[in-house]
TORVEXNU-501300 format. One line per 5 residues: number of its first residue (from 1); for each residue x, y negated, z negated of N, C-alpha, C, CB. Coordinates in steps of 0.02 Angstrom, whole numbers, plus 50000, padded with zeros to 5 digits. Each point is the difference from the previous one (the first is absolute). Glycine has a CB too. Example, Ala and Ser with C-alpha at 12.3 -4.5 7.8 and 13.67 -1.06 7.14 Angstrom:
2
1	50660,50284,49610,49955,49941,50000,50045,49940,50000,49905,50059,49938; 50077,49888,50098,50042,49941,49997,49961,49945,49963,50059,50032,50108
***
This chain:
326
1	44928,46592,49786,50045,50031,49951,49996,50076,50003,49988,49900,49926; 49948,50125,50075,49990,50072,50004,50024,50027,50067,49903,49991,49923; 50087,49970,50131,50022,50022,50066,50076,50005,50002,49899,49948,50053; 50133,50002,49917,50074,50002,49998,50025,50059,49960,50002,49876,50010; 49965,50139,49934,50019,50057,49958,49990,50066,50038,49970,49936,49897
6	49974,50067,50141,49987,50061,50039,50053,50011,50053,49878,49986,49980; 50145,49958,50050,50051,50006,50052,50065,50028,49971,49948,49905,50063; 50067,50073,49874,50063,50023,49969,49994,50072,49976,50025,49882,49966; 49915,50140,50016,49992,50068,49973,49987,50053,50054,49958,49949,49896; 50028,50030,50166,49988,50049,50053,50064,50038,50014,49910,49928,50050
11	50083,50138,49959,50061,50039,50017,50026,49982,50068,49960,50093,49928; 50105,49911,50080,50031,49986,50064,49980,50053,50051,50097,49943,49943; 49890,50038,50118,49980,50049,50051,50056,50051,50011,49928,49914,50056; 50050,50149,49956,50048,50054,50011,50038,49988,50065,49927,50080,49937; 50138,49935,50061,50040,49991,50061,49980,50052,50052,50096,49953,49931
16	49899,50025,50131,49981,50044,50054,50061,50040,50022,49910,49920,50039; 50081,50147,49970,50056,50042,50021,50023,49979,50069,49956,50096,49931; 50109,49897,50076,50028,49979,50064,50017,50061,50042,50045,49895,49947; 49956,50100,50117,50021,50055,50043,50075,50012,49993,49906,49975,50081; 50118,50085,49933,50072,50013,49995,50038,49959,50051,49977,50115,49957
21	50083,49865,50024,50044,49964,50046,50030,50047,50051,50025,49915,49910; 50005,50057,50141,50033,50042,50051,50056,50041,49970,49971,49915,50087; 50066,50055,49866,50055,50037,49968,49974,50060,49960,50067,49893,49994; 49877,50096,49971,49971,50056,49962,49974,50054,50045,49970,49921,49910; 50001,50061,50147,49976,50050,50047,50059,50040,50029,49901,49926,50029
26	50152,50040,49989,50059,50034,50026,50030,50047,49948,50023,49902,50075; 49982,50073,49863,50028,50042,49947,49956,50062,49986,50052,49898,49950; 49882,50093,50051,49955,50056,49989,50008,50053,50054,49920,49922,49943; 50083,50055,50120,50009,50048,50055,50067,50035,49997,49926,49930,50071; 50126,50032,49909,50066,50031,49994,50000,50052,49944,50054,49893,50041
31	49915,50092,49903,49999,50047,49944,49962,50064,50018,50006,49903,49920; 49936,50088,50113,49962,50059,50021,50039,50042,50051,49893,49937,49979; 50140,50029,50068,50039,50037,50049,50059,50036,49968,49966,49917,50085; 50067,50050,49866,50057,50032,49966,49977,50062,49962,50057,49889,49991; 49887,50106,49973,49974,50058,49963,49983,50057,50048,49955,49923,49911
36	50015,50060,50146,49982,50050,50049,50063,50034,50027,49898,49935,50031; 50154,50025,49985,50062,50029,50026,50035,50044,49949,50013,49900,50073; 49989,50079,49863,50033,50039,49949,49963,50066,49989,50041,49895,49945; 49892,50104,50058,49962,50062,49993,50017,50049,50055,49908,49936,49946; 50095,50041,50116,50018,50044,50055,50073,50021,49998,49911,49946,50068
41	50133,50010,49907,50070,50019,49993,50009,50056,49950,50033,49883,50029; 49926,50117,49918,50003,50054,49952,49982,50067,50032,49972,49919,49909; 49973,50079,50131,49980,50061,50036,50054,50021,50049,49880,49968,49988; 50149,49984,50047,50053,50015,50048,50061,50030,49966,49959,49907,50073; 50057,50068,49867,50057,50027,49963,49989,50073,49982,50024,49885,49954
46	49916,50132,50023,49984,50069,49984,50006,50044,50062,49924,49962,49907; 50050,50014,50149,50004,50038,50063,50072,50011,50020,49889,49953,50036; 50153,49995,49957,50070,50006,50018,50036,50050,49955,49999,49882,50042; 49985,50118,49894,50031,50048,49954,49982,50072,50021,49996,49915,49906; 49939,50095,50107,49978,50067,50021,50033,50019,50066,49890,49983,49941
51	50115,49970,50106,50031,50014,50064,50074,50019,49992,49919,49921,50055; 50117,50041,49904,50071,50013,49991,50011,50068,49967,50021,49876,49991; 49941,50139,49958,50007,50065,49967,49981,50057,50047,49977,49946,49888; 49966,50044,50148,49978,50052,50046,50049,50012,50056,49885,49970,49973; 50149,49976,50052,50048,50008,50054,50059,50043,49978,49967,49889,50045
56	50057,50101,49893,50056,50040,49976,49977,50070,49979,50056,49895,49963; 49881,50112,50019,49975,50066,49978,49979,50044,50059,49962,49947,49895; 50030,50024,50165,49974,50038,50056,50042,50061,50018,49952,49894,50042; 50115,50101,49960,50039,50061,50014,49988,50056,49951,50086,49928,50050; 49909,50056,49886,49986,50051,49950,49929,50027,50008,50080,49945,49921
61	49873,50013,50097,49932,50023,50012,49997,50048,50058,49957,49893,49955; 50082,50095,50097,50002,50046,50056,50033,50066,49981,50004,49902,50077; 50051,50094,49884,50037,50061,49984,49967,50041,49945,50104,49941,50034; 49867,50027,49916,49974,50035,49942,49925,50014,50005,50089,49947,49932; 49873,50006,50097,49928,50009,50004,49967,49999,49931,50017,50065,50105
66	49929,49972,49890,49963,50003,49936,50035,50044,49949,49895,49981,50063; 50153,50059,49958,50037,50041,49952,50039,49956,49952,50009,50091,50084; 50005,49848,49935,50034,49953,49956,49957,49985,49939,50061,49951,50098; 49874,50046,49912,49954,49984,49946,49984,50061,49958,49952,49908,50069; 50044,50150,49962,49982,50062,49964,50060,50038,49973,49899,50007,50072
71	50161,49976,49950,50060,50036,49976,50020,49978,49931,50037,50011,50117; 50001,50033,49849,50021,49986,49931,50075,50002,49990,49891,50047,49963; 50148,49952,50092,50073,50002,49995,50030,49940,50035,49998,50126,49995; 50051,49844,49972,50037,49944,50031,50073,50022,50007,49921,49912,49950; 50097,50110,50110,50067,50026,50013,50028,49962,50059,49971,50115,49955
76	50066,49830,50030,50026,49958,50054,50053,50036,50040,49975,49900,49931; 50061,50148,50039,50052,50035,50036,49973,50042,50057,50065,50002,49896; 49876,50026,50095,49969,50041,50052,49942,49964,50036,50032,50101,49933; 49963,49834,50055,49947,49960,50031,49930,50028,49985,50081,49969,50090; 49910,50053,49849,49935,50024,49977,49974,49951,49947,50031,50122,50024
81	49914,49848,49990,49973,49948,49956,49927,50014,49985,50082,49916,50046; 49900,50079,49891,49931,50007,49978,49987,49956,49939,49996,50117,50046; 49947,49851,49952,49988,49951,49946,49936,50016,49960,50058,49914,50069; 49916,50147,49936,49940,50016,49962,50010,49991,49925,49968,50080,50090; 50088,49943,49880,50010,49988,49928,50002,49926,49983,50064,50107,49994
86	49965,49852,50051,50004,49928,49987,49931,49968,50005,50117,49999,50044; 49842,50023,50004,49932,49973,50005,49960,50016,49938,50005,50012,50125; 49996,50051,49855,49963,50020,49940,50028,49966,49938,49974,50110,50053; 50092,49883,49942,50030,49966,49943,49981,49926,49998,50094,50081,50005; 49902,49887,50053,49979,49930,50002,49928,49992,49975,50077,49980,50096
91	49879,50063,49928,49930,49996,49979,49992,50019,49927,49964,50025,50117; 50071,50027,49861,49994,50024,49932,50024,49947,49950,50017,50118,50040; 50043,49855,49971,50027,49950,49954,49957,49936,50001,50116,50048,50016; 49860,49932,50042,49960,49939,50005,49933,50008,49965,50057,49973,50108; 49911,50085,49902,49935,50011,49967,50008,50003,49925,49961,50063,50101
96	50092,49970,49874,50012,50002,49928,50013,49931,49973,50045,50116,50011; 50000,49847,50021,50018,49934,49976,49941,49952,50001,50116,50020,50039; 49847,49979,50016,49943,49955,50005,49944,50020,49952,50030,49977,50120; 49961,50089,49870,49950,50022,49952,50015,49975,49930,49981,50101,50070; 50082,49906,49909,50019,49975,49933,49994,49925,49997,50078,50097,49986
101	49946,49868,50067,49998,49927,50000,49928,49974,50002,50110,50000,50059; 49844,50036,49973,49931,49978,50002,49968,50000,49931,49991,50044,50117; 50021,50011,49846,49972,50003,49932,50029,49945,49956,49987,50124,50012; 50079,49867,49990,50032,49948,49960,49980,49931,50024,50096,50077,49977; 49904,49912,50089,49986,49934,50026,49930,49976,49986,50082,50023,50088
106	49868,50022,49922,49931,49980,49986,49990,49989,49926,49961,50066,50100; 50071,49975,49858,49994,49991,49928,50029,49932,49979,50007,50124,49984; 50051,49859,50043,50031,49936,49983,49956,49942,50026,50115,50053,50004; 49857,49955,50056,49957,49948,50028,49938,49988,49956,50041,50030,50115; 49932,50025,49858,49942,49993,49956,50020,49963,49936,49950,50107,50046
111	50107,49911,49926,50023,49967,49938,50011,49926,50012,50054,50107,49963; 49972,49875,50095,50017,49930,50013,49940,49957,50019,50111,50040,50036; 49832,49991,49981,49943,49961,50023,49939,50004,49955,50042,50019,50113; 49957,50026,49839,49940,50010,49960,50008,49979,49927,49971,50094,50075; 50073,49858,49914,50008,49969,49934,50022,50049,49946,49913,49917,50033
116	50130,50130,49985,50027,50046,49950,50061,49971,49964,49958,50094,50069; 50075,49858,49962,50061,49971,49970,49993,49924,50001,50072,50099,50037; 49963,49865,49919,49998,49927,50000,50027,49972,50067,50014,49999,49874; 49966,49941,50145,50022,49971,50064,50076,49996,50007,49895,49936,50001; 50140,50048,49943,50074,49994,50005,50030,50068,50016,49999,49905,49917
121	49978,50148,50049,50026,50067,50014,49980,50023,50070,49995,50026,49877; 49947,49953,50146,49978,50018,50067,50048,49972,50053,49881,50003,49960; 50138,49933,50032,50047,49968,50047,50067,50035,49997,49941,49890,49988; 50081,50127,49951,50065,50034,49992,50000,50068,50035,50017,49941,49891; 49931,50099,50098,49996,50066,50032,49996,49994,50075,49943,50044,49898
126	50019,49908,50126,49993,49990,50072,50068,49984,50032,49882,49959,49983; 50157,49997,49986,50065,49982,50027,50049,50059,49997,49980,49881,49965; 50017,50157,49981,50046,50058,49994,49985,50051,50055,50008,49981,49876; 49928,50033,50136,49983,50049,50051,50020,49976,50070,49905,50039,49928; 50085,49896,50084,50020,49973,50065,50075,50001,50010,49900,49928,49998
131	50138,50066,49947,50073,50003,50005,50025,50070,50019,50006,49910,49915; 49953,50141,50073,50020,50068,50020,50012,50004,50075,49935,50046,49904; 50029,49914,50135,50007,50001,50072,50067,49970,50023,49876,49994,50010; 50157,49968,49946,50063,49967,50019,50061,50043,49985,49945,49891,49980; 50046,50166,49986,50057,50042,49984,50020,50040,50062,49963,50008,49879
136	50102,49992,50139,50022,50037,50060,49987,50075,49993,50086,49913,50019; 49903,50118,50038,49985,50072,50002,50056,50042,49971,49929,49980,50100; 50133,50000,49914,50057,50039,49975,50004,49998,49924,50062,49976,50107; 49916,49968,49863,49999,49996,49927,49949,50048,49972,50037,49880,50005; 49905,50125,50027,49951,50049,49980,50028,50071,50004,49908,49924,50039
141	50131,50088,50014,50030,50066,50008,50048,50017,49944,49987,49988,50122; 50056,49964,49860,50047,50011,49946,49964,50009,49933,50085,49932,50061; 49864,50028,49928,49960,50006,49939,49967,50069,49997,49980,49876,49999; 49996,50148,50058,49970,50066,50001,50049,50055,49983,49920,49959,50084; 50142,50035,49941,50051,50051,49988,50020,50002,49927,50041,49987,50117
146	49971,49954,49854,50029,49997,49932,49948,49996,49945,50098,49946,50051; 49839,50039,49965,49949,49992,49948,49943,50049,50010,50031,49880,49988; 49938,50118,50071,49939,50039,50011,50014,50075,49997,49954,49907,50069; 50095,50116,49969,50013,50072,50003,50018,50028,49931,50038,49987,50119; 50009,49983,49843,50013,50027,49933,49940,49997,49954,50117,49966,50014
151	49839,49984,49995,49943,49992,49955,49948,50054,50012,50021,49877,49997; 49968,50142,50065,49946,50048,50015,50025,50072,50006,49939,49909,50058; 50127,50102,49942,50026,50068,50010,49978,50048,49945,50097,49950,50059; 49905,50033,49877,49977,50049,49949,49927,50020,50009,50083,49951,49922; 49873,50001,50090,49930,50017,50010,49989,50040,50063,49968,49896,49939
156	50069,50088,50114,49993,50036,50063,50022,50073,49992,50017,49893,50063; 50039,50117,49904,50024,50069,49991,49955,50039,49952,50117,49960,50020; 49853,50006,49931,49952,50034,49956,49939,50023,50040,50039,49931,49902; 49937,50026,50142,49943,50019,50042,50018,50059,50045,49959,49881,49998; 50102,50120,50028,50020,50055,50042,50004,50066,49960,50064,49920,50072
161	49961,50076,49867,50007,50061,49960,49933,50028,49979,50110,49957,49960; 49841,50000,50026,49936,50023,49975,49945,50005,50053,50032,49950,49892; 49975,50011,50162,49949,50000,50052,50031,50010,50069,49928,49925,49930; 50125,50112,50071,50037,50009,50063,49962,50036,50054,50101,50001,49932; 49846,50037,50049,49961,50035,50051,49958,49952,50042,49998,50100,49926
166	49991,49839,50050,49964,49949,50038,50049,49970,50051,49921,49974,49902; 50061,50023,50162,50047,49975,50051,50028,49930,49985,49939,50069,50081; 50022,49889,49887,50025,49932,49986,50059,49999,49952,49885,49959,50019; 50121,50093,49940,50055,50004,49951,50044,50060,50014,49928,49944,49915; 50078,50075,50148,50034,50062,50018,50075,49998,49996,49906,50020,50072
171	50126,49922,49920,50073,49996,49996,50019,49956,49941,50011,50016,50125; 50052,49988,49856,50027,49957,49948,50020,49933,50030,50039,50101,49935; 49966,49848,50023,50025,49935,50021,50073,49995,49981,49885,49947,49988; 50158,50070,50058,50072,49998,49986,50031,49933,50016,50004,50121,50023; 49963,49839,50017,50027,49934,50019,49948,49963,50040,50117,50045,50001
176	49901,49926,50056,49951,49966,50042,49945,50048,50022,50090,49922,50040; 49850,50052,49965,49943,50040,50019,49941,49956,50020,50038,50091,49924; 49907,49941,50092,49942,49964,50024,49967,49956,49946,49982,50092,50082; 50013,49934,49857,49967,49962,49947,50039,49937,49981,49953,50106,49957; 50113,49896,50032,50035,49936,49987,49992,49950,50056,50082,50064,49932
181	49921,49960,50130,49991,49955,50057,49931,49969,50000,50081,50068,50066; 49867,49972,49918,49931,49974,49999,49990,49950,49944,49961,50108,50050; 50069,49904,49892,49992,49954,49944,50031,49932,50016,50001,50097,49921; 50060,49904,50107,50032,49937,50018,49962,49966,50057,50111,50046,49963; 49865,49993,50083,49961,49972,50055,49936,49967,49974,50046,50088,50078
186	49923,49942,49872,49940,49970,49970,50015,49932,49971,49956,50115,49975; 50101,49878,49992,50017,49935,49971,50015,49949,50054,50046,50058,49899; 49980,49965,50157,50017,49954,50055,49938,49973,50035,50107,50062,50015; 49840,49978,49990,49939,49976,50034,49950,49972,49950,50018,50085,50090; 49998,49920,49845,49954,49975,49949,49984,49925,50008,50045,50087,49923
191	50003,49869,50091,49983,49929,50007,49949,49987,50056,50113,49972,49958; 49893,50063,50098,49953,49990,50055,49929,50019,49980,50093,50021,50081; 49900,50039,49890,49933,50023,49982,49971,49958,49944,50032,50116,50035; 50009,49865,49917,49976,49961,49943,49977,49931,50022,50076,50062,49925; 49964,49904,50116,49984,49931,50020,49935,49997,50040,50123,49973,50000
196	49870,50071,50050,49940,49997,50042,49939,50024,49961,50071,50019,50102; 49937,50033,49856,49944,50023,49960,49978,49947,49950,50040,50118,50013; 50008,49847,49959,49983,49947,49953,49960,49945,50034,50104,50025,49934; 49918,49954,50126,49963,49948,50037,49930,50024,50018,50108,49956,50045; 49885,50108,49973,49934,50026,50020,49953,50003,49940,50054,50067,50090
201	49972,49955,49853,49957,50003,49940,49982,49930,49976,50054,50110,49968; 49995,49844,50034,49986,49932,49978,49950,49965,50046,50114,49995,49952; 49880,50027,50110,49954,49969,50048,49928,50022,49991,50094,49993,50079; 49894,50056,49878,49931,50022,49987,49963,49943,49965,50035,50122,49992; 49907,49856,50033,49965,49944,49969,49983,50014,49927,49952,49971,50111
206	50060,49980,49845,49985,50010,49928,49927,50016,49987,50092,49923,49974; 49863,50055,50069,49929,50013,49989,49984,50074,50003,49974,49888,50047; 50064,50149,49993,49988,50072,50005,50016,50033,49933,50026,50000,50124; 50031,49979,49846,50018,50028,49935,49950,49979,49947,50121,49997,50034; 49858,49941,49968,49951,49976,49950,49933,50036,50008,50057,49889,49999
211	49924,50127,50063,49938,50037,50011,50004,50070,49970,49979,49934,50105; 50080,50097,49902,50009,50067,49971,49996,49997,49924,50072,50033,50097; 49959,49916,49873,49994,49992,49927,49928,49988,49980,50117,49954,49996; 49847,50007,50046,49931,49986,49983,49955,50061,50002,50018,49887,50045; 50002,50163,49995,49962,50063,50003,50019,50049,49945,49990,49983,50123
216	50058,49997,49835,50019,50042,49944,50062,50041,50010,49882,50004,49974; 50155,49986,50081,50060,50039,50013,50057,49977,49953,49965,50017,50120; 50076,50030,49860,50059,49983,49961,50055,49973,50046,49971,50089,49915; 50084,49890,50054,50053,49971,50040,50030,50051,50048,50025,49921,49907; 49988,50140,50068,50030,50051,50043,49949,50026,50051,50078,50031,49908
221	49859,49972,50075,49949,50019,50049,49997,49948,50056,49934,50060,49910; 50072,49877,50072,49999,49947,50051,50061,50005,50045,49937,49926,49921; 50121,50087,50050,50062,50006,50039,49996,50059,50048,50065,49947,49907; 49916,50112,50067,50002,50061,50040,49942,50005,50050,50057,50054,49905; 49884,49921,50076,49941,50010,50042,49982,49939,50043,49960,50078,49915
226	50069,49864,50069,49980,49939,50036,50061,49967,50033,49904,49984,49921; 50146,49999,50038,50056,49960,50026,50043,50039,50048,49999,49935,49894; 50021,50127,50087,50043,50039,50044,49966,50018,50066,50056,50045,49899; 49881,49978,50101,49967,50012,50065,49994,49937,50043,49938,50093,49946; 50050,49850,50022,49993,49939,50039,50066,49979,50032,49908,49964,49923
231	50147,50048,50043,50067,49981,50026,50036,50059,50033,50007,49914,49911; 49957,50139,50105,50032,50061,50025,50035,49989,50068,49914,50067,49939; 50058,49890,50103,50032,49989,50065,50069,49970,49992,49887,49983,50051; 50119,49967,49906,50066,49969,49989,50049,50049,49968,49944,49890,49989; 50031,50150,49964,50044,50049,49967,50023,50052,50051,49940,49982,49891
236	50015,50041,50151,50020,50048,50051,50050,49969,50049,49888,50057,49989; 50102,49880,50028,50049,49967,50043,50069,49997,49968,49908,49934,50049; 50095,50054,49886,50065,49999,49966,50033,50069,50001,49958,49907,49926; 50001,50145,50068,50027,50068,50002,50030,50015,50069,49916,50037,49913; 50049,49941,50140,50025,50011,50067,50066,49963,50012,49882,50015,50040
241	50122,49923,49936,50062,49962,50007,50057,50033,49961,49933,49895,50016; 50051,50128,49923,50051,50034,49961,50022,50065,50032,49951,49950,49898; 50002,50086,50132,50017,50063,50034,50044,49986,50061,49892,50051,49961; 50093,49894,50075,50042,49983,50057,50071,49983,49980,49899,49958,50057; 50109,50009,49886,50068,49986,49977,50035,50063,49976,49963,49884,49968
246	49999,50159,49998,50030,50061,49974,50026,50045,50056,49923,49993,49902; 50041,50009,50155,50021,50042,50055,50069,49979,50027,49880,50018,50029; 50134,49917,49971,50062,49976,50028,50056,49987,49951,49932,49952,50087; 50057,50062,49849,50052,49988,49950,50060,50045,50013,49912,49967,49915; 50148,50004,50079,50060,50036,50023,50050,50015,49945,49984,49946,50110
251	50049,50002,49864,50059,50011,49959,49984,50037,49935,50049,49898,50049; 49900,50080,49916,49983,50033,49937,49983,50073,50011,49959,49892,49954; 50003,50122,50099,49982,50069,50015,50061,50040,50021,49885,49963,50034; 50159,50007,50005,50061,50035,50021,50043,50019,49940,49997,49939,50109; 50001,50021,49838,50041,50014,49941,49966,50049,49952,50049,49887,50012
256	49885,50119,49991,49964,50037,49948,49965,50063,50024,49984,49892,49945; 50001,50113,50119,49959,50056,50023,50040,50065,50008,49927,49917,50057; 50139,50078,49952,50041,50060,50004,50027,50016,50068,49934,50041,49908; 50036,49933,50145,50024,50008,50069,50009,50074,50019,50057,49891,49989; 49893,50149,49994,50000,50071,50016,49944,50014,50049,50048,50030,49886
261	49968,50000,50171,49950,50013,50052,49965,50066,49986,50068,49935,50084; 49893,50065,49863,49960,50060,49984,49929,49978,49984,50102,50061,49957; 49852,49986,50049,49929,49987,49987,49981,50034,49935,49974,49991,50124; 50004,49969,49827,49982,50027,49935,49946,49956,49970,50115,50048,49983; 49838,49985,49981,49948,49964,49965,50022,49978,49930,49915,50065,50064
266	50142,49959,49914,50023,49985,49932,50017,49926,49993,50044,50116,49990; 49934,49855,49954,50015,49930,49987,50074,49989,49982,49883,49985,49961; 50150,50069,50020,50068,49994,49975,50052,50022,50052,49957,50019,49885; 50021,50006,50173,50046,50022,50052,50025,49941,50040,49940,50111,50005; 50121,49891,50020,50024,49947,50044,49965,50004,50067,50111,50000,49943
271	49885,49944,50091,49969,49997,50066,50033,49946,50042,49891,50040,49952; 50073,49936,50097,50028,49948,50044,49942,49961,50031,50104,50070,50024; 49911,49871,49999,49950,49959,50034,50030,49976,50066,49948,49963,49890; 50009,50013,50155,50024,49976,50065,50045,49940,49992,49895,50043,50052; 50087,49910,49905,50042,49941,49991,50068,50019,49970,49897,49931,49984
276	50104,50115,49968,50063,50022,49971,50042,50037,50052,49946,50007,49887; 50022,50033,50155,50036,50034,50054,50034,49951,50046,49918,50094,49994; 50047,49853,50025,50030,49950,50044,50059,49965,49966,49888,49983,50054; 50105,50000,49883,50053,49964,49965,50062,50044,49991,49913,49932,49941; 50078,50132,50046,50056,50044,49986,50035,50025,50063,49941,50035,49896
281	50023,49973,50159,50029,50031,50060,50030,49950,50049,49918,50090,49985; 50058,49848,50015,50021,49953,50052,50075,49983,49999,49886,49954,49994; 50145,50036,49948,50070,49976,50001,50048,50046,50038,49977,49947,49892; 50013,50119,50106,50047,50046,50032,49966,50040,50056,50062,50008,49892; 49885,49967,50136,49962,50037,50050,50033,49995,50068,49895,49980,49935
286	50101,50076,50103,50022,50000,50070,49945,49970,50043,50073,50101,49980; 49940,49894,50085,49952,49970,50045,49935,50040,50002,50094,49953,50068; 49914,50114,49936,49941,50043,50002,49960,49995,49935,50060,50079,50078; 49976,49918,49865,49966,49995,49936,49966,49932,49992,50083,50080,49951; 49947,49867,50077,49968,49934,49997,49933,50001,50037,50113,49946,49993
291	49886,50088,50064,49936,50005,50037,49948,50037,49957,50063,50000,50110; 49959,50053,49855,49954,50037,49957,49976,49956,49942,50057,50108,50032; 49989,49853,49940,49981,49955,49945,49951,49947,50024,50111,50021,49946; 49898,49955,50115,49952,49952,50028,49931,50033,50008,50094,49940,50059; 49906,50123,49960,49937,50037,50004,49967,50004,49931,50045,50068,50098
296	49996,49946,49851,49973,50001,49932,49974,49932,49979,50080,50091,49972; 49955,49855,50047,49977,49932,49984,49933,49986,50035,50119,49963,49986; 49873,50061,50075,49937,49991,50035,49943,50037,49966,50063,49986,50107; 49951,50073,49867,49950,50038,49963,49981,49963,49936,50045,50108,50047; 50004,49866,49917,49986,49961,49939,49958,49938,50016,50107,50042,49950
301	49910,49924,50104,49962,49941,50020,49928,50019,50018,50106,49946,50042; 49886,50111,49991,49932,50023,50018,49959,50016,49938,50046,50045,50107; 49985,49988,49844,49965,50017,49938,49978,49936,49964,50066,50107,49990; 49980,49845,50005,49984,49937,49966,49944,49963,50035,50118,49993,49960; 49886,50005,50107,49948,49966,50038,49933,50035,49992,50086,49962,50082
306	49915,50105,49918,49937,50038,49993,49969,49988,49931,50044,50087,50079; 49997,49910,49870,49974,49988,49932,49967,49931,49996,50089,50075,49952; 49944,49874,50076,49972,49933,49997,49936,49994,50042,50115,49955,49983; 49883,50077,50075,49940,49998,50042,49943,50036,49965,50070,49995,50104; 49945,50063,49866,49948,50037,49965,49974,49961,49940,50053,50107,50037
311	49992,49861,49926,49978,49960,49943,49958,49941,50021,50102,50034,49940; 49918,49933,50114,49960,49943,50025,49931,50023,50023,50105,49942,50035; 49892,50115,49998,49936,50026,50024,49954,50018,49941,50057,50044,50102; 49971,49986,49846,49959,50018,49942,49974,49937,49965,50067,50105,49985; 49975,49844,50010,49978,49937,49968,49944,49968,50041,50115,49983,49952
316	49894,50016,50114,49948,49971,50043,49936,50040,49997,50089,49955,50075; 49917,50111,49924,49941,50043,49997,49964,49991,49933,50056,50083,50076; 49983,49910,49871,49969,49988,49934,49963,49934,49999,50091,50067,49947; 49938,49882,50084,49968,49934,50002,49934,50003,50039,50112,49946,49992; 49888,50091,50064,49939,50006,50041,49946,50038,49961,50070,49998,50105
321	49950,50057,49861,49952,50038,49961,49971,49958,49943,50062,50106,50030; 49981,49854,49939,49977,49958,49945,49949,49949,50023,50109,50017,49944; 49905,49952,50112,49954,49950,50028,49934,50033,50021,50098,49930,50039; 49908,50130,49990,49940,50036,50020,49958,50020,49941,50061,50040,50099; 49973,49978,49845,49963,50019,49939,49965,49941,49970,50082,50090,49979
326	49947,49851,50028,49968,49941,49974,49938,49982,50041,50110,49960,49957
***
């Protein structure tokens, strides 16, 4: 009786893992091969884009040389082309926009991950911020013209009247300018910085935060001295991605920056960017001007590539230093 009961109460033997079937092996090899091919096709696509742009830019590179990069005049009638104001305008507007977006994005990421708001409101804010990425660039441009510029013009002109001796406030804001373009650009890259920063902060192990509380740190001391440094690599990566997008932004900048080929430190002066130059000049460009615009596109591509390579190198170097410190 007891033996029979023991037989019924014994657990069933575990099933032995079977080897993969021939179909599964074939599918696995096909999937790995497809992923490998798609990865190389992506690299090949980038090389082809660079080759195509470089092929059309080569005549302008031969005719203009480095004076194209150091010159400050764009005169298609006399075949004189220079993009220094556009290069500086691209970097200036991108740095301003990403700087503003970084402060806002990290702040929002902290609010969404550190229990500052109820879960329902957290989900709502997260969805609203992500929806910002779905708004077309031209809509941002129109919003900047009809809302942002009128809203900031009184404060900008007041700063010019009282602090006009400072180069940043050296001109009045009469219409499109660098500051409206940077503000709209900040809102456009905000979803990227916020989403990646939020994931990086949320990935910090809870035990680290609890250990800081156990040592007597306050909530803000824990956030500023423990959580943000621990997630700094991810936050920096989000800034690099946002900066890469800001460099190539076209329509909103073309509508808001002013399209003036001048060099000025003033936040309220009109300027120009490489992407806006390409968008505005291509429709009516002659053959010689198209070659010059391709040269400008190659310069923009080089700047974007250099920024991404530099950002990747800094992230890798930070990771190596961190491991070495441990």
